[in-house]
C-alpha positions as CSV (number, residue, x, y, z in Angstrom):
1,M,27.1,7.0,-18.6
2,E,26.3,10.1,-16.4
3,F,28.2,13.3,-17.0
4,T,28.9,13.7,-13.3
5,T,30.5,10.2,-13.2
6,L,33.0,11.3,-16.0
7,Q,33.8,14.5,-14.0
8,K,34.4,12.5,-10.8
9,D,36.6,10.0,-12.7
10,M,38.7,12.8,-14.2
11,V,39.3,14.3,-10.8
12,A,40.3,10.9,-9.4
13,A,42.7,10.5,-12.4
14,M,44.2,14.0,-11.7
15,K,44.7,13.1,-8.0
16,A,46.3,9.8,-9.0
17,K,48.5,11.8,-11.5
18,D,47.4,9.4,-14.3
19,K,47.9,11.8,-17.2
20,V,46.8,9.4,-20.0
21,R,43.5,8.6,-18.3
22,K,42.9,12.2,-17.4
23,E,43.4,13.3,-21.0
24,A,41.1,10.6,-22.4
25,I,38.3,11.4,-19.9
26,S,38.9,15.1,-20.4
27,S,38.3,14.7,-24.2
28,L,35.1,12.9,-23.5
29,I,33.9,15.7,-21.1
30,S,34.8,18.5,-23.6
31,A,33.1,16.7,-26.5
32,A,30.0,16.2,-24.4
33,K,29.9,19.8,-23.3
34,K,30.3,20.9,-27.0
35,V,27.4,18.7,-28.1
36,A,25.3,20.0,-25.2
37,I,26.0,23.6,-26.1
38,D,25.2,22.9,-29.8
39,E,21.9,21.4,-28.8
40,G,21.0,24.2,-26.4
41,C,21.1,22.3,-23.1
42,R,24.4,23.5,-21.6
43,D,23.5,22.8,-18.0
44,D,21.4,19.6,-18.4
45,I,23.6,17.1,-20.2
46,K,21.5,13.9,-20.6
47,E,22.9,10.4,-20.3
48,E,21.9,9.5,-23.9
49,M,23.9,12.5,-25.2
50,V,27.0,11.4,-23.2
51,N,26.6,7.9,-24.5
52,K,26.4,9.1,-28.1
53,V,29.5,11.2,-27.6
54,I,31.4,8.3,-26.0
55,L,30.5,6.0,-29.0
56,K,31.6,8.6,-31.4
57,E,35.0,9.1,-29.7
58,L,35.4,5.4,-29.5
59,K,34.9,5.1,-33.2
60,T,37.4,7.9,-33.8
61,V,40.1,6.3,-31.7
62,K,39.4,2.9,-33.4
63,E,40.0,4.6,-36.8
64,Q,43.2,6.1,-35.5
65,I,44.4,2.7,-34.4
66,D,43.5,1.1,-37.8
67,T,45.2,3.9,-39.9
68,C,48.4,4.1,-37.7
69,P,51.5,2.9,-39.6
70,A,53.0,-0.3,-38.3
71,E,56.4,1.3,-37.7
72,R,54.8,3.8,-35.3
73,A,54.4,1.3,-32.5
74,E,54.6,3.9,-29.7
75,L,51.8,5.9,-31.3
76,R,49.7,2.8,-31.8
77,Q,50.1,1.8,-28.2
78,E,49.1,5.3,-27.1
79,Y,45.9,5.1,-29.2
80,Q,45.2,1.6,-27.9
81,T,45.5,2.8,-24.3
82,R,43.1,5.6,-25.0
83,Y,40.7,3.2,-26.7
84,D,40.8,0.9,-23.7
85,I,40.0,3.8,-21.3
86,I,37.1,5.1,-23.4
87,S,35.7,1.7,-23.9
88,E,35.3,1.4,-20.1
89,Y,32.7,4.2,-20.3
90,A,31.0,3.0,-23.5
91,P,27.4,1.6,-23.2
92,Q,27.1,-2.1,-23.6
93,M,26.1,-3.0,-27.2
94,M,23.6,-5.7,-28.2
95,S,24.9,-9.0,-29.5
96,A,24.0,-10.3,-33.0
97,E,21.6,-12.8,-31.4
98,E,19.9,-10.1,-29.4
99,V,19.6,-7.9,-32.5
100,K,18.1,-10.7,-34.5
101,A,15.6,-11.5,-31.7
102,C,14.6,-7.8,-31.5
103,I,14.1,-7.5,-35.2
104,Q,12.1,-10.6,-35.5
105,E,9.9,-9.6,-32.6
106,K,9.3,-5.9,-33.3
107,F,9.7,-5.6,-37.1
108,A,8.0,-8.8,-38.3
109,E,5.7,-6.8,-40.7
110,V,8.7,-5.0,-42.2
111,L,10.7,-8.3,-42.5
112,A,7.8,-9.7,-44.6
113,I,8.5,-7.1,-47.3
114,G,12.0,-8.5,-47.7
115,N,13.4,-5.1,-48.8
116,K,16.7,-4.6,-47.0
117,G,16.7,-0.8,-47.3
118,Q,13.2,-0.5,-45.8
119,I,14.1,-2.9,-43.0
120,M,17.4,-1.0,-42.2
121,K,15.5,2.3,-42.2
122,A,12.9,1.0,-39.7
123,V,15.4,-0.9,-37.5
124,M,18.1,1.8,-37.2
125,G,15.8,4.3,-35.7
126,E,15.0,1.9,-32.9
127,L,18.5,0.3,-32.3
128,K,20.8,3.2,-33.0
129,G,23.1,3.6,-30.1
130,K,22.1,0.2,-28.7
131,A,23.8,-2.0,-31.3
132,D,26.6,-1.6,-33.8
133,G,25.4,-0.6,-37.2
134,K,27.6,-3.3,-38.8
135,V,26.0,-6.0,-36.7
136,I,22.5,-4.8,-37.6
137,N,23.4,-4.7,-41.3
138,Q,24.8,-8.2,-41.1
139,V,21.7,-9.6,-39.2
140,V,19.3,-7.9,-41.7
141,G,21.3,-9.3,-44.6
142,E,21.0,-12.8,-43.2
143,L,17.2,-12.4,-42.6
144,C,16.7,-11.1,-46.1
145,K,18.1,-14.3,-47.7
């Protein structure tokens, strides 16, 4: 996701007076700006950096949904709406089948070792941000059996 796209969508949400959407996108923009400043590239915010921030925010909101008490239905609905908005901007993750194919193709020599820790170390560097860590762990576990 490009940073300018987020900015344009926030302006559109402001014009449409969609407060919830504006706040969700605004949080993504501010988090991306903070990461850019921390990494020393304030003016040139790269797409990979924005995607990383979006995935982190998505994970945070998912945790909020999971830990929200059942009797707080209105708060849970607010978190769910925010999650839905942020997930629109999240990069598409690889499926379990795609992860398995990628591991078997690119990491055949590491798979031959059969050590799950070594395989995970090699694979995570390549697939981080492209596939969910839980999916990768599950696929590697199946391949090590």
